[in-house]
C-alpha positions, 0 to 999 in steps of 0.5 A, spaced: 272 148 880 272 152 887 271 148 893 271 150 900 272 148 907 268 154 910 263 149 913 268 145 916 272 150 919 265 154 921 263 148 925 269 147 928 269 153 931 262 153 933 260 159 928 253 160 925 252 162 918 250 168 920 255 170 925 260 169 920 257 173 915 256 179 920 264 178 921 266 179 914 260 183 913 256 180 907 249 176 908 248 170 910 246 168 904 252 169 901 255 164 906 250 159 904 252 160 896 259 160 898 258 153 902 255 150 896 259 152 891 254 157 887 258 163 889 266 164 888 268 170 893 272 176 892 279 177 893 277 181 899 272 176 902 276 171 902 282 175 906 276 176 911 274 169 912 281 167 912 283 172 917 277 169 922 279 162 921 286 163 922 288 159 916 291 161 909 286 162 904 289 156 900 288 152 905 280 155 905 279 156 898 282 151 892 281 149 886 279 141 883 279 139 877 272 138 874 274 132 870 277 128 877 270 124 877 271 121 871 
């Protein structure tokens, strides 16, 4: 499962979902879906978000095993 730290980094920087969406060229709903794990970003979008937060992509987006909770 893809997990993100978008919400964490966004709130640390005081950026709204709408502002982040505008900066990376997507709709606010896309950011909502990324934060809730309902959408996996394209490589370009992941890179654009990483650039905004000034963190490597792998610190923002990472995979977790679905079986970890069992």
